[in-house]
Structures are given as structure tokens and as C-alpha cells.
Short mmCIF file of the C-alpha atoms (twelve columns), coordinates in Angstrom:
data_MODEL
# 
_entry.id   MODEL 
# 
loop_
_atom_site.group_PDB 
_atom_site.id 
_atom_site.type_symbol 
_atom_site.label_atom_id 
_atom_site.label_alt_id 
_atom_site.label_comp_id 
_atom_site.label_asym_id 
_atom_site.label_seq_id 
_atom_site.Cartn_x 
_atom_site.Cartn_y 
_atom_site.Cartn_z 
_atom_site.pdbx_PDB_model_num 
ATOM 1   C CA . MET A 1   -0.013  -0.095 -0.068  1 
ATOM 2   C CA . LEU A 2   1.360   3.491  -0.964  1 
ATOM 3   C CA . SER A 3   1.020   6.405  1.672   1 
ATOM 4   C CA . LEU A 4   1.278   10.083 1.265   1 
ATOM 5   C CA . PRO A 5   3.183   12.535 3.540   1 
ATOM 6   C CA . TYR A 6   -0.134  14.503 3.469   1 
ATOM 7   C CA . LYS A 7   -3.552  14.479 5.414   1 
ATOM 8   C CA . LEU A 8   -5.539  11.691 4.146   1 
ATOM 9   C CA . PHE A 9   -8.237  11.608 6.528   1 
ATOM 10  C CA . LEU A 10  -11.261 13.745 6.635   1 
ATOM 11  C CA . LYS A 11  -13.287 15.640 9.533   1 
ATOM 12  C CA . VAL A 12  -16.544 14.070 10.090  1 
ATOM 13  C CA . ILE A 13  -18.918 16.761 8.572   1 
ATOM 14  C CA . ASP A 14  -22.783 17.289 8.077   1 
ATOM 15  C CA . LEU A 15  -23.814 15.860 4.602   1 
ATOM 16  C CA . HIS A 16  -27.276 17.831 4.744   1 
ATOM 17  C CA . THR A 17  -25.640 21.199 4.227   1 
ATOM 18  C CA . THR A 18  -27.321 22.966 0.897   1 
ATOM 19  C CA . ASN A 19  -24.514 25.198 0.117   1 
ATOM 20  C CA . ASP A 20  -21.450 22.812 0.604   1 
ATOM 21  C CA . ASN A 21  -19.502 23.288 -2.523  1 
ATOM 22  C CA . SER A 22  -19.146 25.544 -5.508  1 
ATOM 23  C CA . THR A 23  -22.211 24.812 -7.543  1 
ATOM 24  C CA . PRO A 24  -25.754 25.635 -6.842  1 
ATOM 25  C CA . LEU A 25  -26.461 21.864 -5.983  1 
ATOM 26  C CA . SER A 26  -25.957 19.784 -2.410  1 
ATOM 27  C CA . SER A 27  -23.514 17.446 -2.474  1 
ATOM 28  C CA . SER A 28  -25.796 14.647 -2.301  1 
ATOM 29  C CA . ASP A 29  -27.724 15.717 -5.296  1 
ATOM 30  C CA . TYR A 30  -24.932 16.725 -7.444  1 
ATOM 31  C CA . ASP A 31  -24.423 13.308 -9.423  1 
ATOM 32  C CA . ASN A 32  -28.127 13.052 -9.904  1 
ATOM 33  C CA . GLN A 33  -28.471 16.280 -11.272 1 
ATOM 34  C CA . ILE A 34  -25.366 17.163 -13.181 1 
ATOM 35  C CA . LEU A 35  -26.598 15.072 -16.210 1 
ATOM 36  C CA . ASN A 36  -29.778 17.142 -16.284 1 
ATOM 37  C CA . THR A 37  -27.641 20.283 -16.291 1 
ATOM 38  C CA . ILE A 38  -24.597 19.699 -18.360 1 
ATOM 39  C CA . PRO A 39  -25.043 18.286 -21.975 1 
ATOM 40  C CA . TYR A 40  -22.880 15.239 -22.617 1 
ATOM 41  C CA . TYR A 41  -21.290 15.499 -19.043 1 
ATOM 42  C CA . ASP A 42  -21.062 11.502 -19.031 1 
ATOM 43  C CA . LYS A 43  -19.023 11.727 -22.175 1 
ATOM 44  C CA . PHE A 44  -16.718 14.112 -20.712 1 
ATOM 45  C CA . HIS A 45  -15.679 11.359 -18.357 1 
ATOM 46  C CA . LEU A 46  -15.532 8.755  -21.164 1 
ATOM 47  C CA . GLU A 47  -13.480 10.785 -23.708 1 
ATOM 48  C CA . THR A 48  -10.931 11.338 -20.882 1 
ATOM 49  C CA . ILE A 49  -10.761 7.740  -20.129 1 
ATOM 50  C CA . ASN A 50  -10.239 6.795  -23.871 1 
ATOM 51  C CA . LEU A 51  -7.588  9.378  -24.214 1 
ATOM 52  C CA . ILE A 52  -5.814  8.138  -21.369 1 
ATOM 53  C CA . SER A 53  -5.906  4.579  -22.411 1 
ATOM 54  C CA . THR A 54  -4.372  5.896  -25.660 1 
ATOM 55  C CA . TYR A 55  -1.735  8.090  -24.263 1 
ATOM 56  C CA . ASN A 56  -0.462  6.180  -21.412 1 
ATOM 57  C CA . PRO A 57  -2.861  2.898  -20.789 1 
ATOM 58  C CA . LYS A 58  -0.664  2.083  -17.415 1 
ATOM 59  C CA . PRO A 59  -0.285  5.372  -15.480 1 
ATOM 60  C CA . LYS A 60  1.025   4.901  -11.958 1 
ATOM 61  C CA . ILE A 61  -0.425  8.085  -10.323 1 
ATOM 62  C CA . TRP A 62  -3.710  9.826  -11.307 1 
ATOM 63  C CA . LEU A 63  -4.617  13.103 -9.644  1 
ATOM 64  C CA . ASP A 64  -8.375  14.198 -10.092 1 
ATOM 65  C CA . THR A 65  -8.541  17.575 -8.531  1 
ATOM 66  C CA . GLY A 66  -12.211 18.993 -8.197  1 
ATOM 67  C CA . CYS A 67  -13.050 15.320 -7.884  1 
ATOM 68  C CA . GLY A 68  -16.372 16.009 -6.567  1 
ATOM 69  C CA . THR A 69  -17.649 12.766 -5.389  1 
ATOM 70  C CA . GLY A 70  -15.176 10.589 -7.161  1 
ATOM 71  C CA . VAL A 71  -17.574 9.504  -9.974  1 
ATOM 72  C CA . LEU A 72  -14.606 9.531  -12.473 1 
ATOM 73  C CA . THR A 73  -12.502 7.384  -10.320 1 
ATOM 74  C CA . GLU A 74  -15.306 4.969  -9.918  1 
ATOM 75  C CA . LYS A 75  -15.325 4.386  -13.924 1 
ATOM 76  C CA . CYS A 76  -11.593 4.207  -13.757 1 
ATOM 77  C CA . ILE A 77  -10.729 2.243  -11.050 1 
ATOM 78  C CA . ASN A 78  -11.222 -1.318 -12.861 1 
ATOM 79  C CA . ARG A 79  -10.257 0.050  -16.252 1 
ATOM 80  C CA . PHE A 80  -6.905  0.979  -14.903 1 
ATOM 81  C CA . PRO A 81  -6.006  -1.809 -12.364 1 
ATOM 82  C CA . ASN A 82  -2.419  -0.713 -11.137 1 
ATOM 83  C CA . THR A 83  -3.137  2.965  -10.863 1 
ATOM 84  C CA . VAL A 84  -3.179  4.790  -7.479  1 
ATOM 85  C CA . PHE A 85  -5.851  7.552  -7.842  1 
ATOM 86  C CA . LEU A 86  -5.272  10.627 -5.594  1 
ATOM 87  C CA . LEU A 87  -8.653  12.866 -5.153  1 
ATOM 88  C CA . SER A 88  -8.633  16.434 -4.084  1 
ATOM 89  C CA . ASP A 89  -11.615 18.548 -3.746  1 
ATOM 90  C CA . PRO A 90  -12.218 21.893 -2.000  1 
ATOM 91  C CA . SER A 91  -15.540 20.777 -0.689  1 
ATOM 92  C CA . GLU A 92  -15.425 18.498 2.436   1 
ATOM 93  C CA . SER A 93  -18.705 17.149 1.863   1 
ATOM 94  C CA . MET A 94  -17.917 15.988 -1.570  1 
ATOM 95  C CA . LEU A 95  -14.835 14.162 -0.325  1 
ATOM 96  C CA . GLN A 96  -16.801 12.529 2.608   1 
ATOM 97  C CA . ILE A 97  -19.208 10.959 0.076   1 
ATOM 98  C CA . ALA A 98  -16.004 9.885  -2.075  1 
ATOM 99  C CA . LYS A 99  -14.323 8.464  1.045   1 
ATOM 100 C CA . GLU A 100 -17.644 6.322  1.622   1 
ATOM 101 C CA . LYS A 101 -17.417 4.967  -2.011  1 
ATOM 102 C CA . PHE A 102 -13.832 3.935  -1.717  1 
ATOM 103 C CA . PHE A 103 -13.232 2.820  1.806   1 
ATOM 104 C CA . ASN A 104 -12.040 -0.446 0.840   1 
ATOM 105 C CA . GLN A 105 -9.988  0.687  -1.892  1 
ATOM 106 C CA . SER A 106 -6.363  0.809  -1.087  1 
ATOM 107 C CA . ARG A 107 -5.605  2.282  -4.273  1 
ATOM 108 C CA . VAL A 108 -7.811  5.484  -3.625  1 
ATOM 109 C CA . LYS A 109 -6.069  8.220  -1.561  1 
ATOM 110 C CA . LEU A 110 -8.030  11.265 -0.607  1 
ATOM 111 C CA . LEU A 111 -6.350  14.473 0.288   1 
ATOM 112 C CA . GLU A 112 -7.826  16.919 2.389   1 
ATOM 113 C CA . ALA A 113 -10.237 19.508 1.176   1 
ATOM 114 C CA . VAL A 114 -8.527  22.112 -0.812  1 
ATOM 115 C CA . SER A 115 -8.951  24.172 -4.221  1 
ATOM 116 C CA . THR A 116 -6.406  23.343 -6.883  1 
ATOM 117 C CA . GLU A 117 -4.331  26.634 -6.736  1 
ATOM 118 C CA . ASN A 118 -3.502  26.169 -3.049  1 
ATOM 119 C CA . MET A 119 -2.578  22.597 -3.276  1 
ATOM 120 C CA . PRO A 120 1.124   22.333 -1.876  1 
ATOM 121 C CA . LYS A 121 3.938   21.867 -4.398  1 
ATOM 122 C CA . ASP A 122 4.970   18.390 -3.165  1 
ATOM 123 C CA . ILE A 123 2.130   16.055 -2.563  1 
ATOM 124 C CA . GLY A 124 4.766   12.936 -2.359  1 
ATOM 125 C CA . TYR A 125 4.360   11.605 -5.954  1 
ATOM 126 C CA . LYS A 126 4.568   12.955 -9.766  1 
ATOM 127 C CA . PRO A 127 1.439   12.286 -11.032 1 
ATOM 128 C CA . ASP A 128 1.241   10.639 -14.697 1 
ATOM 129 C CA . VAL A 129 -2.354  12.078 -15.108 1 
ATOM 130 C CA . ILE A 130 -4.065  15.151 -13.702 1 
ATOM 131 C CA . THR A 131 -7.656  15.814 -14.469 1 
ATOM 132 C CA . ALA A 132 -9.893  18.641 -13.542 1 
ATOM 133 C CA . ILE A 133 -13.278 18.058 -14.773 1 
ATOM 134 C CA . GLN A 134 -15.709 21.244 -14.758 1 
ATOM 135 C CA . ALA A 135 -13.807 22.683 -11.833 1 
ATOM 136 C CA . HIS A 136 -11.295 25.427 -12.737 1 
ATOM 137 C CA . HIS A 137 -14.333 27.904 -14.287 1 
ATOM 138 C CA . TYR A 138 -15.185 28.882 -10.712 1 
ATOM 139 C CA . LEU A 139 -11.839 30.621 -10.142 1 
ATOM 140 C CA . SER A 140 -10.685 34.152 -10.764 1 
ATOM 141 C CA . ALA A 141 -8.312  34.832 -13.884 1 
ATOM 142 C CA . LYS A 142 -5.499  34.938 -11.174 1 
ATOM 143 C CA . ASP A 143 -6.352  31.706 -9.476  1 
ATOM 144 C CA . ARG A 144 -7.111  29.946 -12.616 1 
ATOM 145 C CA . SER A 145 -3.809  30.658 -13.885 1 
ATOM 146 C CA . ARG A 146 -2.374  29.455 -10.385 1 
ATOM 147 C CA . ALA A 147 -4.317  26.270 -10.774 1 
ATOM 148 C CA . THR A 148 -3.085  25.565 -14.296 1 
ATOM 149 C CA . GLU A 149 0.598   26.305 -12.932 1 
ATOM 150 C CA . VAL A 150 -0.017  23.764 -9.969  1 
ATOM 151 C CA . CYS A 151 -1.125  21.330 -12.351 1 
ATOM 152 C CA . TYR A 152 2.003   21.869 -14.648 1 
ATOM 153 C CA . ASN A 153 4.383   21.490 -11.743 1 
ATOM 154 C CA . LEU A 154 3.054   18.539 -10.187 1 
ATOM 155 C CA . LEU A 155 3.192   16.337 -13.332 1 
ATOM 156 C CA . GLY A 156 5.980   14.247 -14.147 1 
ATOM 157 C CA . ASN A 157 7.786   14.635 -17.518 1 
ATOM 158 C CA . ASP A 158 5.391   13.713 -20.427 1 
ATOM 159 C CA . GLY A 159 2.611   13.657 -17.974 1 
ATOM 160 C CA . ILE A 160 -0.773  14.832 -19.302 1 
ATOM 161 C CA . PHE A 161 -3.294  17.376 -17.768 1 
ATOM 162 C CA . VAL A 162 -7.086  16.876 -19.011 1 
ATOM 163 C CA . THR A 163 -9.620  19.660 -18.178 1 
ATOM 164 C CA . PHE A 164 -13.238 20.367 -19.339 1 
ATOM 165 C CA . GLU A 165 -14.757 23.576 -18.450 1 
ATOM 166 C CA . ASN A 166 -17.635 25.751 -18.928 1 
ATOM 167 C CA . ILE A 167 -16.244 28.271 -21.616 1 
ATOM 168 C CA . SER A 168 -17.273 31.619 -22.981 1 
ATOM 169 C CA . PRO A 169 -18.298 32.107 -26.777 1 
ATOM 170 C CA . MET A 170 -16.261 34.678 -28.654 1 
ATOM 171 C CA . SER A 171 -19.065 37.331 -28.848 1 
ATOM 172 C CA . GLN A 172 -21.648 38.919 -27.006 1 
ATOM 173 C CA . ARG A 173 -24.264 37.653 -29.487 1 
ATOM 174 C CA . GLY A 174 -22.688 34.230 -29.281 1 
ATOM 175 C CA . VAL A 175 -23.199 34.248 -25.558 1 
ATOM 176 C CA . GLU A 176 -26.742 35.163 -25.723 1 
ATOM 177 C CA . ILE A 177 -27.574 32.485 -28.459 1 
ATOM 178 C CA . SER A 178 -25.670 29.626 -26.494 1 
ATOM 179 C CA . LYS A 179 -27.127 30.424 -23.283 1 
ATOM 180 C CA . ARG A 180 -30.608 30.024 -25.075 1 
ATOM 181 C CA . TYR A 181 -29.504 26.714 -26.657 1 
ATOM 182 C CA . TRP A 182 -28.056 25.655 -23.209 1 
ATOM 183 C CA . GLY A 183 -31.275 26.785 -21.592 1 
ATOM 184 C CA . ASN A 184 -33.302 24.668 -23.915 1 
ATOM 185 C CA . TYR A 185 -31.475 21.470 -23.211 1 
ATOM 186 C CA . GLN A 186 -32.274 22.086 -19.523 1 
ATOM 187 C CA . LEU A 187 -35.883 22.682 -20.084 1 
ATOM 188 C CA . SER A 188 -35.778 19.288 -21.946 1 
ATOM 189 C CA . LYS A 189 -34.405 17.387 -19.085 1 
ATOM 190 C CA . GLY A 190 -37.484 18.434 -16.749 1 
ATOM 191 C CA . LYS A 191 -36.207 21.856 -15.276 1 
ATOM 192 C CA . SER A 192 -38.441 24.773 -14.772 1 
ATOM 193 C CA . LYS A 193 -37.935 28.163 -16.345 1 
ATOM 194 C CA . GLU A 194 -37.022 29.601 -13.108 1 
ATOM 195 C CA . GLN A 195 -34.487 27.003 -12.614 1 
ATOM 196 C CA . VAL A 196 -32.823 27.337 -15.791 1 
ATOM 197 C CA . GLU A 197 -32.871 31.097 -15.544 1 
ATOM 198 C CA . ALA A 198 -31.263 30.939 -12.269 1 
ATOM 199 C CA . HIS A 199 -28.489 29.009 -13.425 1 
ATOM 200 C CA . LEU A 200 -27.852 30.888 -16.748 1 
ATOM 201 C CA . ALA A 201 -27.683 34.059 -14.554 1 
ATOM 202 C CA . ARG A 202 -24.512 32.665 -12.722 1 
ATOM 203 C CA . PHE A 203 -22.654 33.119 -15.843 1 
ATOM 204 C CA . GLY A 204 -19.739 35.573 -15.250 1 
ATOM 205 C CA . LYS A 205 -21.061 35.974 -11.580 1 
ATOM 206 C CA . GLU A 206 -20.577 32.730 -9.819  1 
ATOM 207 C CA . TYR A 207 -18.320 31.252 -12.323 1 
ATOM 208 C CA . PHE A 208 -15.789 32.756 -14.758 1 
ATOM 209 C CA . PRO A 209 -15.642 31.021 -18.170 1 
ATOM 210 C CA . ILE A 210 -12.997 32.265 -20.745 1 
ATOM 211 C CA . THR A 211 -12.947 31.557 -24.619 1 
ATOM 212 C CA . ILE A 212 -11.090 28.605 -26.055 1 
ATOM 213 C CA . GLU A 213 -8.647  30.840 -27.513 1 
ATOM 214 C CA . GLU A 214 -7.910  32.248 -23.906 1 
ATOM 215 C CA . HIS A 215 -7.670  28.582 -22.832 1 
ATOM 216 C CA . LEU A 216 -4.955  27.738 -25.013 1 
ATOM 217 C CA . LYS A 217 -2.952  30.593 -24.498 1 
ATOM 218 C CA . LEU A 218 -2.988  29.918 -21.077 1 
ATOM 219 C CA . TYR A 219 -1.613  26.546 -21.421 1 
ATOM 220 C CA . ASN A 220 0.960   27.379 -23.803 1 
ATOM 221 C CA . ASN A 221 2.056   29.958 -21.436 1 
ATOM 222 C CA . CYS A 222 2.191   27.663 -18.721 1 
ATOM 223 C CA . GLY A 223 5.095   25.823 -20.478 1 
ATOM 224 C CA . PHE A 224 3.078   22.522 -21.794 1 
ATOM 225 C CA . LYS A 225 4.911   21.221 -25.048 1 
ATOM 226 C CA . THR A 226 1.723   19.888 -26.519 1 
ATOM 227 C CA . VAL A 227 -1.851  21.739 -26.348 1 
ATOM 228 C CA . GLU A 228 -4.824  20.715 -27.898 1 
ATOM 229 C CA . LEU A 229 -8.440  21.052 -28.056 1 
ATOM 230 C CA . LEU A 230 -10.465 17.699 -27.015 1 
ATOM 231 C CA . TRP A 231 -14.214 18.282 -27.252 1 
ATOM 232 C CA . TYR A 232 -16.686 21.281 -27.719 1 
ATOM 233 C CA . SER A 233 -20.118 21.353 -27.322 1 
ATOM 234 C CA . TYR A 234 -22.732 24.118 -26.064 1 
ATOM 235 C CA . MET A 235 -20.832 26.090 -23.664 1 
ATOM 236 C CA . GLN A 236 -18.354 23.361 -22.627 1 
ATOM 237 C CA . ALA A 237 -14.689 22.440 -23.807 1 
ATOM 238 C CA . GLY A 238 -12.235 19.998 -23.154 1 
ATOM 239 C CA . PHE A 239 -8.460  20.171 -23.404 1 
ATOM 240 C CA . TYR A 240 -5.302  18.386 -23.099 1 
ATOM 241 C CA . CYS A 241 -2.021  19.267 -22.318 1 
ATOM 242 C CA . ILE A 242 1.279   17.450 -22.252 1 
ATOM 243 C CA . LYS A 243 4.240   18.268 -20.265 1 
# 
């Protein structure tokens, strides 16, 4: 069993808190509701897994930052039988749910609650893979840049960083059209008009999306030798970067 020179045990917390993470959903509702909010969300995980299986089918260490309740790791644990998974999230309640899911999995290690930009420089290992799925768009420009630098510095040489985020279209008209487009998706999944309007009103106020071009520039400026667009749909995009 591998061990980390880092806090692995979480405090006992109240799972009934409604405002317990950066999303408008409680942690206990998150997994059930996210598919009704983010189009193709389950495909983000599938494409990430397929990419890693192609690039490095036997990673030793995989850090999932902004891991939520650990859904991605659930999908990976059998696909990558020799990989140690490190899970990190700023929400203690999310991590508590993840802890309960993986209580008998020695290959899953939980870091204490921390956002990516505040992670320590040394977590004990150099991950081969770092993923951040729908996590960094909550950060300010400064913190997003810092979070990306943290991921770059933590990766080993030739390590791969995969991220999906809400993104901003390139024009104001594009933003308006994309919001309506995204809103219609949520309505088709049974959300009320009021719920959809409240969700879309968070754009630029509670999360801070940037354009695809700004993403590519950020990753190149960080020093990644390979920077590519992996996925684009609605107002979400995925990228992969190789150190």
C-alpha cells in the first residue's frame, strides 16, 4: 500500500448542508442533477478515459482535482487496475461521499479539502495524469492561472493534464445564443423556466468562463509542450496538455 506525506483523513461533516460546494447543488444531489444540467457530461469522463487509455494506458499515479464525489475514479478503478488515484476537492462534503465510496479501495487516496490553486508544491508523488473536470471555471483569472501552474508543476515529464470547463463564446451575441441553446437543453430535461434562468444568471458572476483561445494561450504560457482542444459542445470544452 502506498502512503502520502499529506493529510488523508477527513473530518466528520454534516452531509445535509445545502451550500456545501461551488455549484448550486448540494453534494448529495450533485451526481443525480449534473446530467440534467451539463449536456454530454458523462461523455466528458468517457473521452477522458479513452484519451488516457491511448496516451498512457498504464499510469502509475492519477490525480483528480475537483473530483466531486469521485465519479470519474469509479469509472476508472477497474479500467486501470495498477493505478493509484489521488482525489482532491475544495468541498469536504464531496470528499466525505467519495471516502464512503472507496473505503475498501487501497488504491484510492483522499487529500484534505483544498482547491487546486492552493495545493502544496509536493504531494509526495509526480502524477502521470491530472484531471480537472468542470472545476476551474469557478476561479478568478489569477487563481485559474495559478491552478494551471500547480497542475503543470505537479506533473512528471510527459505527464498529461486533461480539463473540461464551461467556456465563453467569442462574441456577446454568441453568449446570448449559447445561453438560450443551453437553457433549452435544461428545459428538455425537466427543469423549470425559473431554475434555468437562475442557473444561466450565474455566468460571469459565480463562475468565470473564458474563450477557447484564452484557454489555449494559458496552457501554452504555462509551458506545456503539447496543447490541444479535445471536445467542444454547447458552452463546455475539453483540453489536453502534455508537459
